[in-house]
N, C-alpha and C positions, 0 to 999 in steps of 0.2 A: 175607878179606872175602866174605861170602855174596853171590851174584848175585841181584838183584831182577829177575825175569823176568815180564813182563806177559802173561798168558794170552790169546792172540788179541787182543792190545792190552789196554787197560784195560777189559776186557769187563764189569766190574761197572757201568760208567758209560756205555758206548756200545756200539752193535751190533758184535759180534765180527768180526774180520778186515776192518774197514773203515778208511778214513782217519780217521774220527772217533775210533775206538778207539785207533788208533796215535798220532794227534796228542795225545790225552789222556795216553797212556802217556809220550810224550816230555815233555809238560808236567810230569809227575810224576817226571821224572828217573830213569827205570828204567835198568838196565844192558842189558837185552835185551828185545826184543819177540818173543814167540813167535807163529808164524803157520803156516798149513797150505796146502799146494798140491795141486792136481789138474791134469789136462790137459783142455783143451777139445777139442771135436771136430776143430778145425782146428789142434791141436797147440800151443796157447798154455798156458803155466803160469799158472794163475789161483789167487787166494788165497780159499779158502773151506774150511770144515771138513768138511762132509758130502759124500758121494758124489752126493747130489741137492741141488737148490736149494730144495726144498719148505719146509724149516724156517725158513730165514733170508732168504728173498726172497718176492716175490709171484708167483713162477713155479712151475713143476713140471717134473720130469724129471731125468735124470742129467746131471751136468756133462759127461761124455764124449760125450753125444749132442747137445750144444748148441755152436754156434760162439761165438767171442768176441763177435761183434756181437750175437748173441742174448742172451748173458750180460750184456752191458753195458746192455741195455734193462731189466733187472730192477732193482727197488728192493730194496736190501739193508739198509735202515735202518728202514723203516716198521714192521716186525714188533716192533722194540724200543720205539719211541715215535714220535709224530708229529714230535717235534723233529728226528729224524734222517731224515726223508723225503728220498728221492733220493740217499742214499748208494749207491754202486755197488760191484760186485765188482771189486777191483783185479787187475791182472796182477802177477806177481812183478817184472817189469821196472819197473813204475811204483813199486812199493814200494822197490826198490833205488835208483831215481833220487831218491826223495823222502826216504829215511831212512838210507841206508847210511853217509853221512858224519856222522851225528848219534847213532846208537845201534846196538848190536849186534843181530843178527837170528838167531833160532833157528827154522829152517825145518823143519817136519815134512812128510815125504813121505807122503801119505795113500793108502791102498789101492793100493800099487804093482802088485798083481796085475792091476788094471784097465788099467794103462797100460804096455804093453811099452816098454822102454828109457827110462822116465821118469828113471831115475838118470843116464843119459848126457845127456839133455836138460837136466836141472838143472845138472849139472857144466859143460856147455858154456855155458849161459846165465850162470852165475856167473863163469866165466873170461872170457867175451866182454865182460861188463860191467866187470870189474876191470882188464882189460889197458889200455884207453885212459886210465884215470884214474891209472894208475901207482902204485897202492898196494894192499896186501892187504886184502880185506874182513874185517870183524869178523863172520863168519858161522859158525854151527854148523848142521849138518844132522842130523836124527834121523828114525827111523821105528820102528814096531812090528815091522818085518820086518828081522831080522838079515841075511837074504839080500840084501835091497835095499841095506843099508848096506855089505855086502861088495862089491857091484857098484859102488856109488858111490865107494868107496875106490880101486878100480882106475882110475876115471876122474879122480879128484881126491884124491890121497893127502895133499895139503897142507891140505885143509879138515877141521877138526875134526868128527867125527861120533859119533853115539851111538844106542843102542837104548832103546826105551820098553817098559816092562813093567807089567802090571796084575795081578801075582801074585808069590808068593814065588819066589826064584831060588836054585838050588843053586850050590855052589862050582864044580862042573864047568862049569855054564853061564857063570858069571862068568869063568872062565878063557878060554872060547871068545869071549865078548863082548870081553874085554880084548885078545884077539889081533887083532881086526878093527876095534875102535872105541876111542874116547877117553873116553866118559862113558856113564853109565846114568841114564836118567830113569825113575823108578818111583813108582807111586802111594804116597801118604804112609802108607797103612795097612800097607805091606809093608817099611817101613824099620826095621831093628833095629840095635843097636850092633854086632852080629856082622857084619851086611851091610856096614855102614859101614867097619869095620876091614878086612874082606876086599877090598872094592872098592878102597880106597885102597892096600892092599898090592900090588894088581895094577896100580896106576897109573890107575885109573878115577876120574873125578870123579863125584859123586853128586848128582843133582837130584831134588827132590820135586815132585809135582803132585797135585792142585791144592789149595793151602793158603789158607784164608780165616779161620782161627781162631787167635787169638794164643797160646793155650795149646799148641796143636798145633805152631805155629811154634817156640815156645821149647823144646819137647821135641825137635824135629828138630834145632834148632841145637845142642843139647846132645850130640846123636849125631854131630855133625861134618859135616853135609851141606854141599855147596859152592854150591848154588843152589836157589831155590824159585820155583815158578811160581804166580802169584797172579792173581785177578780184581781185587783191590783193592791196588794197589802201595803205598799208604800203610801197610799192615800191617807191612812190614819197616822202613820209615822210622820207625815209632813206637818201635822198640827201639834205634835207632842211638844 
């Protein structure tokens, strides 16, 4: 069964990486919500895509230069539409508290080079959250940086992790990726039957991003992908 993964929440319908988008994804019965994390100036993991707040809030500046209190003052919904005025940037902890018992979470570590030890910070937060509730979280962690995922794996070997690519990948690279991670998330244009066969032979799951066209989805399903990241979650449901 292919995984239906909501890209930054149901971001076709609500402002990305906000409770509004995550609630909509939950309402649409997705398997996973994909989200992005950065570190604030005062070392909080916060859920936002860009390294700056300029595009998706009414503020400006780098996330790493703003405290959590300053980030919480920003409107993260108004850029999308008036309907979503006063949506705020969530912390990862808030997302875990609100959604972890309801849906899987696919967490992308953004720009790890900007945040020394962000991998340990994330691993520690996930473990600290899961320990009191006495069950394993349905969480996957990914990054464009294989180095970051290698580090994360040393801190949290039990949590499924993966690498994101936006290019063709050689078999040699696939072997290295499979040595350190569990899945490959790759842009839809670089998925071939050859890649699918090789990835699966090496034990890697294969996820495609971002797919919003039915014909492309059907083509990728025929290649045997394991999950698809979408802005409009009903796309996959339409072929169920």
